[in-house]
Every structure is written in C-alpha cells, then in structure tokens.
MARVO-794673 format. One record per residue (C-alpha): x, y, z; chain; residue number from 0; residue in three letters. Coordinates in nm, 4 decimals. Layout:
N
site xx=X	yy=Y	zz=Z	unit=A	pos=NUM	code=ALA;
...
***
This chain:
264
site xx=13.3723	yy=14.3951	zz=4.7563	unit=A	pos=0	code=MET;
site xx=13.5317	yy=14.6851	zz=4.9569	unit=A	pos=1	code=SER;
site xx=13.8718	yy=14.8238	zz=4.8839	unit=A	pos=2	code=ILE;
site xx=14.1389	yy=14.6591	zz=5.0969	unit=A	pos=3	code=GLN;
site xx=14.4558	yy=14.7793	zz=4.9433	unit=A	pos=4	code=ALA;
site xx=14.6134	yy=15.0648	zz=4.7371	unit=A	pos=5	code=LEU;
site xx=14.8883	yy=15.0190	zz=4.4888	unit=A	pos=6	code=LEU;
site xx=15.1017	yy=15.3416	zz=4.4386	unit=A	pos=7	code=PHE;
site xx=15.3338	yy=15.4388	zz=4.1484	unit=A	pos=8	code=ASP;
site xx=15.6506	yy=15.6176	zz=4.2717	unit=A	pos=9	code=LEU;
site xx=15.7820	yy=15.8625	zz=4.0093	unit=A	pos=10	code=ASP;
site xx=15.5648	yy=16.1641	zz=3.9477	unit=A	pos=11	code=ASP;
site xx=15.3008	yy=16.0196	zz=4.1764	unit=A	pos=12	code=THR;
site xx=15.4659	yy=16.0325	zz=4.5195	unit=A	pos=13	code=LEU;
site xx=15.8171	yy=16.1752	zz=4.4137	unit=A	pos=14	code=LEU;
site xx=15.8307	yy=16.4765	zz=4.1952	unit=A	pos=15	code=TRP;
site xx=16.0876	yy=16.3148	zz=3.9622	unit=A	pos=16	code=ASP;
site xx=16.0176	yy=16.5389	zz=3.6565	unit=A	pos=17	code=GLU;
site xx=16.1032	yy=16.8502	zz=3.8713	unit=A	pos=18	code=ARG;
site xx=16.4173	yy=16.6853	zz=4.0100	unit=A	pos=19	code=SER;
site xx=16.5352	yy=16.5996	zz=3.6500	unit=A	pos=20	code=VAL;
site xx=16.4456	yy=16.9485	zz=3.5244	unit=A	pos=21	code=ARG;
site xx=16.6319	yy=17.1330	zz=3.8067	unit=A	pos=22	code=GLU;
site xx=16.9438	yy=16.8987	zz=3.7630	unit=A	pos=23	code=ALA;
site xx=16.9575	yy=16.9800	zz=3.3887	unit=A	pos=24	code=PHE;
site xx=16.9150	yy=17.3494	zz=3.4648	unit=A	pos=25	code=LYS;
site xx=17.2054	yy=17.3484	zz=3.7109	unit=A	pos=26	code=ALA;
site xx=17.4305	yy=17.1465	zz=3.4836	unit=A	pos=27	code=THR;
site xx=17.3538	yy=17.3542	zz=3.1841	unit=A	pos=28	code=CYS;
site xx=17.4070	yy=17.6781	zz=3.3728	unit=A	pos=29	code=GLU;
site xx=17.7455	yy=17.5475	zz=3.4835	unit=A	pos=30	code=GLU;
site xx=17.8356	yy=17.4680	zz=3.1221	unit=A	pos=31	code=ALA;
site xx=17.7543	yy=17.8305	zz=3.0340	unit=A	pos=32	code=ALA;
site xx=18.0315	yy=17.9450	zz=3.2676	unit=A	pos=33	code=THR;
site xx=18.2829	yy=17.7667	zz=3.0616	unit=A	pos=34	code=HIS;
site xx=18.1636	yy=17.8140	zz=2.6972	unit=A	pos=35	code=VAL;
site xx=17.9233	yy=18.0318	zz=2.5231	unit=A	pos=36	code=SER;
site xx=17.6028	yy=17.8367	zz=2.5076	unit=A	pos=37	code=VAL;
site xx=17.2452	yy=17.9096	zz=2.6061	unit=A	pos=38	code=ASP;
site xx=17.1518	yy=17.6748	zz=2.8932	unit=A	pos=39	code=PRO;
site xx=16.7999	yy=17.6174	zz=2.7694	unit=A	pos=40	code=VAL;
site xx=16.9248	yy=17.5244	zz=2.4221	unit=A	pos=41	code=ALA;
site xx=17.1896	yy=17.2942	zz=2.5643	unit=A	pos=42	code=LEU;
site xx=16.9263	yy=17.1119	zz=2.7689	unit=A	pos=43	code=GLU;
site xx=16.7112	yy=17.0602	zz=2.4751	unit=A	pos=44	code=GLN;
site xx=17.0117	yy=16.9467	zz=2.2729	unit=A	pos=45	code=ALA;
site xx=17.1205	yy=16.6958	zz=2.5414	unit=A	pos=46	code=VAL;
site xx=16.7761	yy=16.5539	zz=2.5909	unit=A	pos=47	code=ARG;
site xx=16.7540	yy=16.4925	zz=2.2129	unit=A	pos=48	code=ARG;
site xx=17.1008	yy=16.3452	zz=2.1760	unit=A	pos=49	code=GLU;
site xx=17.0494	yy=16.1270	zz=2.4970	unit=A	pos=50	code=ALA;
site xx=16.7168	yy=15.9909	zz=2.3767	unit=A	pos=51	code=ARG;
site xx=16.8533	yy=15.9040	zz=2.0156	unit=A	pos=52	code=ALA;
site xx=17.1624	yy=15.7416	zz=2.1701	unit=A	pos=53	code=LEU;
site xx=16.9630	yy=15.5397	zz=2.4146	unit=A	pos=54	code=TYR;
site xx=16.7328	yy=15.4187	zz=2.1513	unit=A	pos=55	code=GLU;
site xx=17.0288	yy=15.2991	zz=1.9394	unit=A	pos=56	code=SER;
site xx=17.1499	yy=15.0507	zz=2.2119	unit=A	pos=57	code=TYR;
site xx=17.0616	yy=14.6723	zz=2.1888	unit=A	pos=58	code=GLU;
site xx=16.9330	yy=14.7201	zz=2.5511	unit=A	pos=59	code=THR;
site xx=16.6537	yy=14.9539	zz=2.4348	unit=A	pos=60	code=PHE;
site xx=16.3728	yy=14.6967	zz=2.4147	unit=A	pos=61	code=PRO;
site xx=16.4696	yy=14.5668	zz=2.7597	unit=A	pos=62	code=PHE;
site xx=16.4638	yy=14.9195	zz=2.9089	unit=A	pos=63	code=THR;
site xx=16.1259	yy=14.9899	zz=2.7465	unit=A	pos=64	code=GLN;
site xx=15.9891	yy=14.6618	zz=2.8971	unit=A	pos=65	code=MET;
site xx=16.1196	yy=14.7351	zz=3.2434	unit=A	pos=66	code=ILE;
site xx=16.0336	yy=15.1060	zz=3.2248	unit=A	pos=67	code=GLY;
site xx=16.3736	yy=15.2915	zz=3.2433	unit=A	pos=68	code=ILE;
site xx=16.3794	yy=15.6256	zz=3.0548	unit=A	pos=69	code=ASN;
site xx=16.6811	yy=15.7861	zz=2.8826	unit=A	pos=70	code=PRO;
site xx=16.7138	yy=16.0503	zz=3.1546	unit=A	pos=71	code=PHE;
site xx=16.7353	yy=15.7955	zz=3.4292	unit=A	pos=72	code=GLU;
site xx=17.0137	yy=15.6360	zz=3.2191	unit=A	pos=73	code=GLY;
site xx=17.2047	yy=15.9642	zz=3.2601	unit=A	pos=74	code=LEU;
site xx=17.2491	yy=15.8986	zz=3.6428	unit=A	pos=75	code=TRP;
site xx=17.1889	yy=15.5361	zz=3.6972	unit=A	pos=76	code=ALA;
site xx=17.4643	yy=15.2958	zz=3.7662	unit=A	pos=77	code=ASN;
site xx=17.2760	yy=14.9723	zz=3.6982	unit=A	pos=78	code=PHE;
site xx=17.4660	yy=14.7808	zz=3.9700	unit=A	pos=79	code=THR;
site xx=17.1733	yy=14.5532	zz=4.0565	unit=A	pos=80	code=GLU;
site xx=16.9225	yy=14.3260	zz=3.8740	unit=A	pos=81	code=GLY;
site xx=16.9923	yy=13.9653	zz=3.7645	unit=A	pos=82	code=HIS;
site xx=16.9115	yy=14.0128	zz=3.3901	unit=A	pos=83	code=ASP;
site xx=17.2208	yy=14.0186	zz=3.1727	unit=A	pos=84	code=GLU;
site xx=17.0972	yy=14.3396	zz=3.0194	unit=A	pos=85	code=ASN;
site xx=17.1578	yy=14.5299	zz=3.3508	unit=A	pos=86	code=PHE;
site xx=17.5321	yy=14.4334	zz=3.3143	unit=A	pos=87	code=ARG;
site xx=17.5390	yy=14.5709	zz=2.9591	unit=A	pos=88	code=GLU;
site xx=17.3696	yy=14.8805	zz=3.0766	unit=A	pos=89	code=LEU;
site xx=17.6298	yy=14.9094	zz=3.3625	unit=A	pos=90	code=GLN;
site xx=17.8996	yy=14.8769	zz=3.1118	unit=A	pos=91	code=ARG;
site xx=17.7363	yy=15.1387	zz=2.8808	unit=A	pos=92	code=LEU;
site xx=17.6462	yy=15.3992	zz=3.1381	unit=A	pos=93	code=ALA;
site xx=17.9650	yy=15.5977	zz=3.1743	unit=A	pos=94	code=PRO;
site xx=18.0125	yy=15.6313	zz=2.8026	unit=A	pos=95	code=ALA;
site xx=17.6462	yy=15.7168	zz=2.7449	unit=A	pos=96	code=TYR;
site xx=17.6688	yy=16.0021	zz=2.9980	unit=A	pos=97	code=ARG;
site xx=17.9780	yy=16.1512	zz=2.8285	unit=A	pos=98	code=THR;
site xx=17.8381	yy=16.1034	zz=2.4742	unit=A	pos=99	code=ALA;
site xx=17.5079	yy=16.2644	zz=2.5419	unit=A	pos=100	code=SER;
site xx=17.6531	yy=16.5788	zz=2.6861	unit=A	pos=101	code=TRP;
site xx=17.9371	yy=16.5870	zz=2.4333	unit=A	pos=102	code=THR;
site xx=17.6998	yy=16.5558	zz=2.1493	unit=A	pos=103	code=GLN;
site xx=17.4697	yy=16.8070	zz=2.2925	unit=A	pos=104	code=GLY;
site xx=17.7534	yy=17.0574	zz=2.2993	unit=A	pos=105	code=LEU;
site xx=17.8496	yy=16.9623	zz=1.9431	unit=A	pos=106	code=THR;
site xx=17.5034	yy=17.0340	zz=1.8368	unit=A	pos=107	code=ALA;
site xx=17.5392	yy=17.3845	zz=1.9510	unit=A	pos=108	code=LEU;
site xx=17.8707	yy=17.4303	zz=1.7849	unit=A	pos=109	code=GLY;
site xx=18.0976	yy=17.3505	zz=2.0907	unit=A	pos=110	code=VAL;
site xx=18.3669	yy=17.0839	zz=2.0342	unit=A	pos=111	code=ASP;
site xx=18.4731	yy=17.0125	zz=2.3842	unit=A	pos=112	code=ASP;
site xx=18.4834	yy=16.6365	zz=2.4832	unit=A	pos=113	code=PRO;
site xx=18.6454	yy=16.7105	zz=2.8170	unit=A	pos=114	code=GLU;
site xx=18.3715	yy=16.9491	zz=2.9199	unit=A	pos=115	code=LEU;
site xx=18.1147	yy=16.6838	zz=2.7938	unit=A	pos=116	code=GLY;
site xx=18.2768	yy=16.4364	zz=3.0330	unit=A	pos=117	code=TYR;
site xx=18.2614	yy=16.6814	zz=3.3096	unit=A	pos=118	code=ARG;
site xx=17.9041	yy=16.7656	zz=3.2614	unit=A	pos=119	code=LEU;
site xx=17.8059	yy=16.4067	zz=3.2288	unit=A	pos=120	code=GLY;
site xx=17.9528	yy=16.3417	zz=3.5770	unit=A	pos=121	code=GLU;
site xx=17.8012	yy=16.6630	zz=3.7198	unit=A	pos=122	code=LEU;
site xx=17.4398	yy=16.5829	zz=3.6200	unit=A	pos=123	code=PHE;
site xx=17.4132	yy=16.2624	zz=3.8353	unit=A	pos=124	code=PRO;
site xx=17.5421	yy=16.4621	zz=4.1314	unit=A	pos=125	code=ALA;
site xx=17.2897	yy=16.7319	zz=4.0766	unit=A	pos=126	code=GLU;
site xx=17.0106	yy=16.4974	zz=4.0365	unit=A	pos=127	code=ARG;
site xx=17.1009	yy=16.3175	zz=4.3638	unit=A	pos=128	code=ARG;
site xx=17.0832	yy=16.6510	zz=4.5458	unit=A	pos=129	code=LYS;
site xx=16.7119	yy=16.6778	zz=4.4641	unit=A	pos=130	code=ARG;
site xx=16.4890	yy=16.4097	zz=4.6150	unit=A	pos=131	code=PRO;
site xx=16.1626	yy=16.6073	zz=4.5892	unit=A	pos=132	code=ILE;
site xx=15.8287	yy=16.4944	zz=4.7287	unit=A	pos=133	code=VAL;
site xx=15.4918	yy=16.6318	zz=4.6589	unit=A	pos=134	code=TYR;
site xx=15.3581	yy=16.8459	zz=4.9253	unit=A	pos=135	code=ASP;
site xx=15.0619	yy=16.6087	zz=4.9972	unit=A	pos=136	code=GLU;
site xx=15.2518	yy=16.2839	zz=4.9809	unit=A	pos=137	code=THR;
site xx=15.3138	yy=16.2125	zz=5.3474	unit=A	pos=138	code=PHE;
site xx=14.9826	yy=16.3722	zz=5.4615	unit=A	pos=139	code=GLU;
site xx=14.7869	yy=16.1198	zz=5.2373	unit=A	pos=140	code=VAL;
site xx=15.0057	yy=15.8152	zz=5.3185	unit=A	pos=141	code=LEU;
site xx=14.9615	yy=15.8926	zz=5.6981	unit=A	pos=142	code=GLU;
site xx=14.5697	yy=15.8999	zz=5.6461	unit=A	pos=143	code=GLN;
site xx=14.5790	yy=15.5722	zz=5.4522	unit=A	pos=144	code=LEU;
site xx=14.8419	yy=15.3770	zz=5.6613	unit=A	pos=145	code=LYS;
site xx=14.6786	yy=15.1210	zz=5.8884	unit=A	pos=146	code=GLY;
site xx=14.3498	yy=15.1491	zz=5.7198	unit=A	pos=147	code=ARG;
site xx=14.4484	yy=14.9782	zz=5.3911	unit=A	pos=148	code=TYR;
site xx=14.7373	yy=14.7607	zz=5.2876	unit=A	pos=149	code=LYS;
site xx=14.9793	yy=14.9737	zz=5.0830	unit=A	pos=150	code=LEU;
site xx=15.2093	yy=14.8558	zz=4.8062	unit=A	pos=151	code=LEU;
site xx=15.4559	yy=15.0569	zz=4.6034	unit=A	pos=152	code=LEU;
site xx=15.4585	yy=14.9358	zz=4.2441	unit=A	pos=153	code=LEU;
site xx=15.7282	yy=15.1011	zz=4.0444	unit=A	pos=154	code=THR;
site xx=15.9078	yy=15.0618	zz=3.7064	unit=A	pos=155	code=ASN;
site xx=16.2767	yy=15.1010	zz=3.6911	unit=A	pos=156	code=GLY;
site xx=16.6263	yy=14.9763	zz=3.7602	unit=A	pos=157	code=SER;
site xx=16.6505	yy=14.8259	zz=4.1157	unit=A	pos=158	code=PRO;
site xx=16.9430	yy=15.0225	zz=4.2257	unit=A	pos=159	code=ASP;
site xx=16.8041	yy=15.3493	zz=4.1079	unit=A	pos=160	code=LEU;
site xx=16.4585	yy=15.3071	zz=4.2523	unit=A	pos=161	code=GLN;
site xx=16.6148	yy=15.1976	zz=4.5825	unit=A	pos=162	code=LYS;
site xx=16.8344	yy=15.5151	zz=4.5734	unit=A	pos=163	code=GLU;
site xx=16.5396	yy=15.7434	zz=4.5030	unit=A	pos=164	code=LYS;
site xx=16.3699	yy=15.5821	zz=4.8181	unit=A	pos=165	code=LEU;
site xx=16.6884	yy=15.6195	zz=5.0253	unit=A	pos=166	code=ALA;
site xx=16.6888	yy=15.9841	zz=4.9435	unit=A	pos=167	code=GLY;
site xx=16.3502	yy=16.0189	zz=5.1152	unit=A	pos=168	code=VAL;
site xx=16.3873	yy=15.7621	zz=5.3944	unit=A	pos=169	code=PRO;
site xx=16.0500	yy=15.8489	zz=5.5521	unit=A	pos=170	code=GLN;
site xx=15.8607	yy=15.7058	zz=5.2479	unit=A	pos=171	code=LEU;
site xx=15.9274	yy=15.3243	zz=5.2316	unit=A	pos=172	code=ALA;
site xx=15.8101	yy=15.2491	zz=5.5878	unit=A	pos=173	code=PRO;
site xx=15.4541	yy=15.3326	zz=5.4766	unit=A	pos=174	code=TYR;
site xx=15.4456	yy=15.0340	zz=5.2436	unit=A	pos=175	code=PHE;
site xx=15.3785	yy=14.6738	zz=5.3272	unit=A	pos=176	code=ASP;
site xx=15.5452	yy=14.5711	zz=5.0099	unit=A	pos=177	code=HIS;
site xx=15.7709	yy=14.7311	zz=4.7491	unit=A	pos=178	code=ILE;
site xx=15.7855	yy=14.5862	zz=4.3981	unit=A	pos=179	code=VAL;
site xx=16.0447	yy=14.7078	zz=4.1460	unit=A	pos=180	code=ILE;
site xx=16.0005	yy=14.6030	zz=3.7903	unit=A	pos=181	code=SER;
site xx=16.3790	yy=14.5515	zz=3.7384	unit=A	pos=182	code=GLY;
site xx=16.3761	yy=14.2927	zz=4.0196	unit=A	pos=183	code=ASN;
site xx=16.0533	yy=14.1243	zz=3.9002	unit=A	pos=184	code=PHE;
site xx=16.1450	yy=14.0880	zz=3.5400	unit=A	pos=185	code=GLY;
site xx=15.8673	yy=14.2783	zz=3.3819	unit=A	pos=186	code=GLU;
site xx=15.7229	yy=14.6334	zz=3.4128	unit=A	pos=187	code=GLY;
site xx=15.3824	yy=14.7905	zz=3.4090	unit=A	pos=188	code=LYS;
site xx=15.1562	yy=14.7596	zz=3.2144	unit=A	pos=189	code=PRO;
site xx=15.2288	yy=14.3839	zz=3.2057	unit=A	pos=190	code=ALA;
site xx=14.9506	yy=14.2000	zz=3.3792	unit=A	pos=191	code=ALA;
site xx=15.2058	yy=13.9654	zz=3.5489	unit=A	pos=192	code=SER;
site xx=15.3525	yy=14.2324	zz=3.7698	unit=A	pos=193	code=ILE;
site xx=14.9882	yy=14.3261	zz=3.8827	unit=A	pos=194	code=PHE;
site xx=14.9123	yy=13.9680	zz=3.9630	unit=A	pos=195	code=HIS;
site xx=15.2430	yy=13.9483	zz=4.1511	unit=A	pos=196	code=HIS;
site xx=15.1540	yy=14.2528	zz=4.3541	unit=A	pos=197	code=ALA;
site xx=14.7979	yy=14.1220	zz=4.4362	unit=A	pos=198	code=MET;
site xx=14.9455	yy=13.7886	zz=4.5442	unit=A	pos=199	code=ALA;
site xx=15.1707	yy=13.9639	zz=4.7961	unit=A	pos=200	code=LEU;
site xx=14.8747	yy=14.1613	zz=4.9276	unit=A	pos=201	code=LEU;
site xx=14.6516	yy=13.8651	zz=4.9292	unit=A	pos=202	code=GLY;
site xx=14.3730	yy=14.0436	zz=4.7460	unit=A	pos=203	code=ILE;
site xx=14.1626	yy=14.0024	zz=4.4271	unit=A	pos=204	code=THR;
site xx=14.1562	yy=14.2684	zz=4.1636	unit=A	pos=205	code=SER;
site xx=13.8292	yy=14.4156	zz=4.2857	unit=A	pos=206	code=ASP;
site xx=13.9801	yy=14.4637	zz=4.6339	unit=A	pos=207	code=GLU;
site xx=14.2539	yy=14.6936	zz=4.5039	unit=A	pos=208	code=GLY;
site xx=14.3030	yy=15.0380	zz=4.3500	unit=A	pos=209	code=VAL;
site xx=14.6069	yy=15.1370	zz=4.1401	unit=A	pos=210	code=MET;
site xx=14.7179	yy=15.5111	zz=4.1847	unit=A	pos=211	code=VAL;
site xx=14.9519	yy=15.6462	zz=3.9190	unit=A	pos=212	code=GLY;
site xx=15.0315	yy=15.9255	zz=3.6820	unit=A	pos=213	code=ASP;
site xx=15.0879	yy=15.7341	zz=3.3515	unit=A	pos=214	code=LYS;
site xx=14.7929	yy=15.6234	zz=3.1379	unit=A	pos=215	code=LEU;
site xx=15.0242	yy=15.3814	zz=2.9393	unit=A	pos=216	code=THR;
site xx=15.1585	yy=15.2028	zz=3.2369	unit=A	pos=217	code=THR;
site xx=14.9623	yy=15.2444	zz=3.5684	unit=A	pos=218	code=ASP;
site xx=14.6086	yy=15.2794	zz=3.4185	unit=A	pos=219	code=ILE;
site xx=14.6485	yy=15.0447	zz=3.1232	unit=A	pos=220	code=LEU;
site xx=14.8080	yy=14.7775	zz=3.3441	unit=A	pos=221	code=GLY;
site xx=14.5455	yy=14.7862	zz=3.6139	unit=A	pos=222	code=SER;
site xx=14.2667	yy=14.7816	zz=3.3397	unit=A	pos=223	code=HIS;
site xx=14.4216	yy=14.4439	zz=3.2139	unit=A	pos=224	code=ARG;
site xx=14.3652	yy=14.2712	zz=3.5517	unit=A	pos=225	code=VAL;
site xx=14.0309	yy=14.4321	zz=3.6127	unit=A	pos=226	code=GLY;
site xx=14.1560	yy=14.6630	zz=3.8930	unit=A	pos=227	code=MET;
site xx=14.0058	yy=15.0054	zz=3.9606	unit=A	pos=228	code=ARG;
site xx=14.2467	yy=15.2950	zz=3.9080	unit=A	pos=229	code=ASN;
site xx=14.2991	yy=15.6481	zz=3.9940	unit=A	pos=230	code=ILE;
site xx=14.4876	yy=15.8728	zz=3.7421	unit=A	pos=231	code=TRP;
site xx=14.6804	yy=16.1541	zz=3.9048	unit=A	pos=232	code=ILE;
site xx=14.6746	yy=16.4159	zz=3.6346	unit=A	pos=233	code=ASN;
site xx=14.8378	yy=16.7345	zz=3.7876	unit=A	pos=234	code=ARG;
site xx=14.9140	yy=16.9040	zz=3.4437	unit=A	pos=235	code=HIS;
site xx=14.5678	yy=16.8912	zz=3.2855	unit=A	pos=236	code=GLY;
site xx=14.6575	yy=16.6365	zz=3.0241	unit=A	pos=237	code=MET;
site xx=14.3987	yy=16.4977	zz=2.7853	unit=A	pos=238	code=GLN;
site xx=14.3047	yy=16.1380	zz=2.7602	unit=A	pos=239	code=HIS;
site xx=14.4755	yy=15.9782	zz=2.4661	unit=A	pos=240	code=THR;
site xx=14.3789	yy=15.6559	zz=2.2776	unit=A	pos=241	code=GLY;
site xx=14.1420	yy=15.4136	zz=2.4557	unit=A	pos=242	code=ASP;
site xx=14.2998	yy=15.4037	zz=2.8001	unit=A	pos=243	code=VAL;
site xx=14.0312	yy=15.5749	zz=3.0102	unit=A	pos=244	code=ILE;
site xx=14.0872	yy=15.5813	zz=3.3905	unit=A	pos=245	code=PRO;
site xx=13.8123	yy=15.4968	zz=3.6270	unit=A	pos=246	code=ALA;
site xx=13.8808	yy=15.8055	zz=3.8342	unit=A	pos=247	code=HIS;
site xx=14.0873	yy=16.1286	zz=3.7738	unit=A	pos=248	code=GLU;
site xx=14.2287	yy=16.3594	zz=4.0307	unit=A	pos=249	code=ILE;
site xx=14.4753	yy=16.6475	zz=4.0483	unit=A	pos=250	code=THR;
site xx=14.5748	yy=16.6029	zz=4.4006	unit=A	pos=251	code=ASP;
site xx=14.6430	yy=16.2871	zz=4.6078	unit=A	pos=252	code=LEU;
site xx=14.4196	yy=16.4324	zz=4.8791	unit=A	pos=253	code=ARG;
site xx=14.1185	yy=16.3343	zz=4.6617	unit=A	pos=254	code=GLU;
site xx=14.1892	yy=15.9675	zz=4.7001	unit=A	pos=255	code=ILE;
site xx=14.0120	yy=15.9196	zz=5.0336	unit=A	pos=256	code=GLU;
site xx=13.6780	yy=16.0497	zz=4.9105	unit=A	pos=257	code=ALA;
site xx=13.6956	yy=15.8248	zz=4.5989	unit=A	pos=258	code=ILE;
site xx=13.7559	yy=15.5121	zz=4.7986	unit=A	pos=259	code=ILE;
site xx=13.4789	yy=15.6135	zz=5.0555	unit=A	pos=260	code=ALA;
site xx=13.2337	yy=15.6403	zz=4.7651	unit=A	pos=261	code=ALA;
site xx=13.3483	yy=15.3095	zz=4.6134	unit=A	pos=262	code=VAL;
site xx=13.3094	yy=15.1402	zz=4.9546	unit=A	pos=263	code=ASN;
***
C-alpha cells in the first residue's frame, strides 16, 4: 500500500533542542564565571553530571523514563500540566531540583555558594526559553509534504513543556493534522500503544505510515514494534547500536521525499 501519512518526532528532528540546551548552558555558565572563579566548560560538565544523578534518585524517575523526559528538560520545565500524579510531584520537586543541580555543580568545582546556585538555576530556564531553534530545512520540507500526506507530530515529554516549545515556533504546529504528546497519552515512545493511538487518529494502517525521528531507541524501535516503516535522521554520523536497524537513514530532512517516492 502507498504511504498516506508521516509521523514526525519533535526534539532534534524538527527543533534543534540539543543546540538550544547547549547554548543555554554556555550562557549560564559564562554568567557564573563573572561572579566566581570557575571554568564555564567544567561547570557545565559538573552541572550535567549532578543533575542527572539527582534526577535518577527521585521516585519519579521511572515515570520520566517511560514518558520520555530527560534531566535537562527537568532543569527548565514547570510540569504544570498532565493528569498523572507524578506530574504534581515533579512540579513540587522542580524548583529545588534546579537549585540543587547548579549548587552541587559549583560545589564539585570547589565553590560553596548556594545563593549563586539558586540564581543560576533560575537563569538557565530563561536562557533556554530564548532559544527556540529550528533546523534550516524544517519548514521547507513540511511545506512540500503538507497537503500531500497526513502529518502527525509524535513527541515524548511533559505536556506543558512540549507545548511551550511549539509556542516558541508558532509556525510549526499548523502543519500537523494531529499532535500527540506522551505526557498526555500516558505512555511514551517506544511503547506500541502510542503508535497505535497515532494511527487511529490518522485513520491508517501501519504500512501506510512512516515514522521520522532521530532516536533509535524510541522513534525507530517503536515504529518497528507496530510494523511501520521508519526513517532515521542521523545528522551526527552515529553508528547503529544493538538490534535496532532503521529501514532508511538520512542526514537531512530534504531526503525524505525521494524515499517516499521510491516506496510508493
């Protein structure tokens, strides 16, 4: 059967989230260096390490893994939406998590300054919110596909944060017939259930859709589980790991159209 619909991941597929986070860390750590004697690069590494360890220590960690919310999203998310009680606990934890991550990062470099840790914990979200970065080809490709195929955005994450990312680039959401956020649905990629939900919304069978995403362990594995074709966007020349092998591999979204034409 011919391809009727494309399912797109959001972060690091259409939005350049990794760059947004990296630049926010750089700006925040450089601000820290104007107050105390620290190397900004070393501080970023320390904060990332401390944030990850702290994030994994919370009872909410299994839930965030299942929904697909990473530690660095936790450094700027407010968790104000989502019906699961875990979101209320994350909402309660978030302010202290931000402060502790930055304070402990400073401490790891020999700086004992909880007040500065608090200020940096509040600065990082502001710096991240300034940077809604889109890949150069995103709108060009969506413009080509819109009207020819049904389009669905399938993203893991906290509902309020994913909506905020979309609000930062208001031209993006109108391209999609449906937007599915794991935190609203109750399970994240690679769970088969969220793919079945997406297919039901689109009114397609698995062989009429293609999943496009950057993560082998979520986008590609999940689409494999429901028998759907997939396209791995591999901009950084990563190697396949394990048994998750994409049907197609690209380095630029502009390559999608030729693949679909060949399949059809």
